[in-house]
N, C-alpha and C positions, 0 to 999 in steps of 0.2 A: 222521767217526764210522766206526769199524770194527766190522763185525759178522762177525768172523772166528773166533769160538770154536767154531763148528760149525753143525749143522742140528738143529732140534728139530721134532717133529711134534705139533701140537695135536690132541687127540682128545676125543671125548665118550664117556661110558660108556653102553652100550646092552645090552639083552637081545637076543642074536642067535639064541636058540633058536626053533624053529618053534612055532606055537600049540599049547598043551596039553602041551608038553614041559617038563622041568625047566629053570629059568632058566639061561642061559649068558651071564654078564656079560663083555663084551669091550670093549676100547677101539677105537673106530672113527675113523680119521684124518679130520680136517676140513681141515687146512692145514699145509703144510711151510714153515718159516721159517728163514732164516739168523739167528743170534743172536750177540750180544756179551755176555759175562759182565760184570756190573757189581759194584761194591763194595756189600756190605750194610752200611749205616751203623748206628751205635748207636741212633739214634731209631727206625728201622724194626725193628731187632732187639728192643728193649725194648717197643715197642708190640705186637709179635707175642706176646711172652712175657706181656704183660698180659692177653691174651685166650686164653691157654693154647695158643698155636700157636708154630711156629718157622719161621724163614726159612733155607732151606738154599742157595738160589740166587736171584739177581736177574738176569734175562735181558732184554735190550733187542732188540726186533725192529722191522722196518719196520712201519708202521701195520697193525694187524690188527683189523678190526671183528668178526671171528669169535671172538676171545679173550674168555672170560668166566670169572669166579670159579667154581670147582667143576669146570672142565674139567681135563684132564690133559695133561702135556707128556712126550714120550718123546724122549730124546736118542739120538744115534747109537750110543752104547755100551750102550743098552738100559735105562739108568737111567730110572725113572718118577717124576714129580712131580705133585702136585696144585696147580693154579693157585689160590692164595689171594687174589690181587688182580691185576687187569688195569687199568693206568692208561694212558689216552690222553694223550700229551704232545707237546711240540715239543722237538727237540734244539737244541744250540747253533748249528747251521747253519740253523735254521728249518724243518727237515723233520719231518714227522709220524712219531712212533714210538709203540710200545706197550711199557711196562715190565711184565714178568710177575714177580710175587713167587711163588716156588715152594717147596713143602714136599715133601721126599722121602717117598715111601711105601714101606712095608716089604713089604706083600703085593702082589706084582706081578700084573697082569692080562695075559691074552693080547691081542695086537693084531691086529685083523682086517686082512686084506690081506697078511699075511706068510706065506710058503710053509709054514713049520712049524706055523702056527696055523690054517690053513684046511682042515685034514684033518678 
């Protein structure tokens, strides 16, 4: 199995404003993972459409117990996705992997820990 599509960063959305200040929602990195892009099959695509969601990317990473639905994934090019589903699986070689079903988001968040966003 090749996980050579790039690196994604799993993040959680947090209010990083000090107490009493206006909320400042930012993505806080939890884990960096090499990923392999997978084919989004018809069954997965139509199942998502049935619940008013869409599947923009299916990414496979080495087993990640941190990955949860509702988290966010940020790719190297800055694209941001919401994790719709995280599935713990075994690959064809008997290795533990996690498949992340990702939905691209339009309103981008600042990512904590990046130089331009920590000012």
